[in-house]
C-alpha positions as a LaTeX table, in Angstrom:
\begin{tabular}{lrrr}
\hline
Residue & $x$ (\AA) & $y$ (\AA) & $z$ (\AA) \\
\hline
Met1 & $-7.91$ & 1.18 & 22.59 \\
Gln2 & $-6.69$ & $-1.93$ & 24.40 \\
Trp3 & $-3.23$ & $-3.33$ & 23.66 \\
Leu4 & $-2.69$ & $-7.09$ & 23.93 \\
Thr5 & 0.53 & $-9.11$ & 24.15 \\
Tyr6 & 1.02 & $-12.23$ & 22.03 \\
Arg7 & $-0.34$ & $-14.44$ & 24.81 \\
Glu8 & $-3.33$ & $-12.19$ & 25.53 \\
Ala9 & $-4.11$ & $-11.86$ & 21.82 \\
Ala10 & $-3.96$ & $-15.63$ & 21.32 \\
Arg11 & $-6.28$ & $-16.18$ & 24.27 \\
Arg12 & $-8.69$ & $-13.52$ & 22.95 \\
Val13 & $-9.16$ & $-15.25$ & 19.58 \\
Arg14 & $-8.70$ & $-18.80$ & 20.94 \\
Arg15 & $-5.63$ & $-19.50$ & 18.84 \\
Asp16 & $-2.06$ & $-20.54$ & 19.57 \\
Val17 & 0.57 & $-17.87$ & 20.21 \\
Arg18 & 2.40 & $-19.07$ & 17.09 \\
Thr19 & $-0.66$ & $-18.26$ & 15.00 \\
Val20 & $-0.60$ & $-14.64$ & 16.19 \\
Gln21 & 3.14 & $-14.55$ & 15.44 \\
Arg22 & 2.45 & $-15.83$ & 11.90 \\
Trp23 & $-0.18$ & $-13.13$ & 11.44 \\
Arg24 & 2.38 & $-10.50$ & 12.45 \\
Ala25 & 4.87 & $-11.96$ & 9.95 \\
Ala26 & 2.11 & $-11.80$ & 7.32 \\
Gly27 & 1.58 & $-8.09$ & 7.94 \\
Met28 & $-0.67$ & $-7.58$ & 10.97 \\
Pro29 & 0.42 & $-4.24$ & 12.49 \\
Met30 & 1.93 & $-4.49$ & 15.96 \\
Arg31 & 3.94 & $-2.15$ & 18.17 \\
Trp32 & 6.48 & $-2.35$ & 20.95 \\
Arg33 & 5.42 & $-1.49$ & 24.52 \\
Asp34 & 7.74 & $-1.99$ & 27.49 \\
Gly35 & 9.87 & $-4.45$ & 25.54 \\
Glu36 & 6.92 & $-6.57$ & 24.36 \\
Arg37 & 5.13 & $-6.76$ & 21.04 \\
Val38 & 1.52 & $-5.64$ & 21.38 \\
Val39 & $-1.44$ & $-5.43$ & 19.04 \\
Asp40 & $-4.53$ & $-3.25$ & 19.24 \\
Glu41 & $-7.54$ & $-5.44$ & 20.06 \\
Glu42 & $-9.62$ & $-3.96$ & 17.23 \\
Val43 & $-6.87$ & $-4.71$ & 14.70 \\
Leu44 & $-6.53$ & $-8.26$ & 16.05 \\
Leu45 & $-10.26$ & $-8.93$ & 15.79 \\
Ala46 & $-10.46$ & $-7.51$ & 12.26 \\
Trp47 & $-7.50$ & $-9.66$ & 11.21 \\
Trp48 & $-9.08$ & $-12.73$ & 12.85 \\
Arg49 & $-12.45$ & $-12.15$ & 11.12 \\
Asp50 & $-10.74$ & $-11.84$ & 7.74 \\
Arg51 & $-8.96$ & $-15.13$ & 8.30 \\
Leu52 & $-12.11$ & $-16.80$ & 9.56 \\
Asp53 & $-14.12$ & $-15.63$ & 6.53 \\
Ala54 & $-11.50$ & $-17.13$ & 4.21 \\
Trp55 & $-11.42$ & $-20.49$ & 6.04 \\
Pro56 & $-13.29$ & $-23.15$ & 3.97 \\
Ala57 & $-14.55$ & $-25.09$ & 6.99 \\
His58 & $-16.10$ & $-21.94$ & 8.43 \\
Gln59 & $-17.80$ & $-21.15$ & 5.12 \\
Tyr60 & $-19.23$ & $-24.68$ & 5.03 \\
Arg61 & $-20.59$ & $-24.33$ & 8.58 \\
Leu62 & $-22.20$ & $-20.98$ & 7.72 \\
Arg63 & $-23.92$ & $-22.40$ & 4.63 \\
Arg64 & $-25.07$ & $-25.46$ & 6.56 \\
Ser65 & $-26.52$ & $-23.39$ & 9.41 \\
Gln66 & $-28.27$ & $-21.03$ & 6.97 \\
Ser67 & $-29.90$ & $-23.90$ & 5.12 \\
Ala68 & $-30.98$ & $-25.50$ & 8.41 \\
Thr69 & $-32.65$ & $-22.29$ & 9.59 \\
Gly70 & $-34.19$ & $-21.54$ & 6.20 \\
Ser71 & $-32.74$ & $-18.07$ & 5.93 \\
Ala72 & $-33.92$ & $-15.73$ & 3.18 \\
Ala73 & $-30.58$ & $-15.97$ & 1.37 \\
Ser74 & $-30.87$ & $-19.72$ & 0.99 \\
Arg75 & $-34.50$ & $-19.50$ & $-0.21$ \\
Thr76 & $-33.68$ & $-17.23$ & $-3.14$ \\
Arg77 & $-31.48$ & $-19.84$ & $-4.80$ \\
\hline
\end{tabular}
C-alpha cells in the first residue's frame, strides 16, 4: 500500500491538484499522515478509472479506436 499526497496523487493521474481535492470533497477516502492528507494509490486509481469511464470524450475515443481496429464488439452490431 503506497500513500500519496495531493501533489503526488495529481502527478500520478496527470491531473491538477485541485481535481484531487474535488474528488476528496466528493467522497474519495483519504487519511491524515504527518499533517498531510494522503490517499492510497489503489483507491486513487480506482476513483480515476471511474471518472474516466464516465467522461464522454473518453467514451467517444474508445468507440472510435474499436471501430478503427475492427474489434469483435463493433462487428456484432
